[in-house]
TIGUSE-792355 format. One line per 5 residues: for each residue x, y, z of C-alpha. Coordinates in Angstrom, 1 decimal. Layout:
<recs>
X:Y:Z; ...
</recs>
This chain:
<recs>
-10.5:-6.2:16.7; -8.2:-4.0:14.7; -4.5:-3.6:14.7; -2.4:-0.8:13.1; 0.3:-1.4:10.6
2.8:1.2:9.3; 2.9:1.5:5.6; 5.4:3.3:3.4; 4.7:3.6:-0.3; 7.2:5.0:-2.8
5.4:6.3:-5.8; 6.1:8.1:-9.0; 3.8:10.6:-10.7; 4.2:13.7:-12.9; 7.9:12.9:-13.3
8.5:13.0:-9.6; 9.2:10.2:-7.0; 7.5:10.7:-3.6; 6.9:8.9:-0.4; 3.6:8.5:1.5
3.5:6.9:4.9; 0.9:6.3:7.5; -0.8:3.9:9.8; -3.6:1.7:8.5; -6.1:-0.2:10.6
-6.7:-3.8:9.5; -8.6:-6.7:11.1; -6.3:-8.7:13.4; -8.0:-11.9:12.5; -7.2:-11.4:8.8
-3.7:-10.3:9.6; -3.1:-13.5:11.7; -4.3:-15.7:8.7; -2.1:-14.0:6.0; -0.2:-10.9:7.1
1.4:-10.0:3.8; -1.8:-10.4:1.8; -3.9:-8.4:4.3; -1.3:-5.6:4.3; -1.2:-5.7:0.5
-5.0:-5.3:0.3; -4.9:-2.3:2.7; -2.0:-0.8:0.9; -3.6:-1.2:-2.5; -6.8:0.5:-1.4
-4.8:3.4:0.2; -2.8:3.8:-3.0; -6.0:4.1:-5.0; -7.1:7.0:-2.6; -3.7:8.6:-3.0
-4.1:8.5:-6.8; -7.4:10.2:-6.6; -6.3:12.8:-4.1; -3.2:13.8:-6.0; -4.8:13.6:-9.4
-2.1:11.1:-10.5; -0.8:11.4:-14.0; -0.5:8.8:-16.8; 3.1:8.0:-15.6; 1.8:7.0:-12.1
3.6:3.9:-10.8; 4.2:2.1:-7.6; 8.0:1.7:-6.9; 7.9:0.1:-3.5; 5.5:-0.8:-0.7
6.8:-1.7:2.7; 5.0:-2.4:6.0; 6.1:-2.5:9.6; 9.5:-1.0:8.7; 11.0:-3.8:6.6
8.5:-6.2:5.1; 8.4:-5.6:1.3; 5.0:-6.4:-0.3; 5.7:-4.5:-3.5; 5.1:-7.5:-5.8
1.9:-8.4:-4.1; 0.5:-4.9:-4.5; 1.8:-4.4:-8.1; 1.2:-7.7:-9.7; -1.8:-9.3:-7.9
-3.7:-6.0:-7.5; -5.8:-7.2:-4.6; -9.5:-6.8:-5.1; -11.8:-6.4:-2.2
</recs>
């Protein structure tokens, strides 16, 4: 069974800061075990798609990643770079 989480990613590319937000489906069983890590994996995969879709520049960076309005997982996404 899947659940939806709301993700907001604040990114920087081509000298400009921008926000992408959306709902991502994740497995509820994974989310119950480790919500932040599960959200970070989903966010990381989504950011990789954003990079491809927007032809991100060399200065691309992740400034902040938040899910469900106020849970900051920026460091998990930036430093640990979840690998699936």
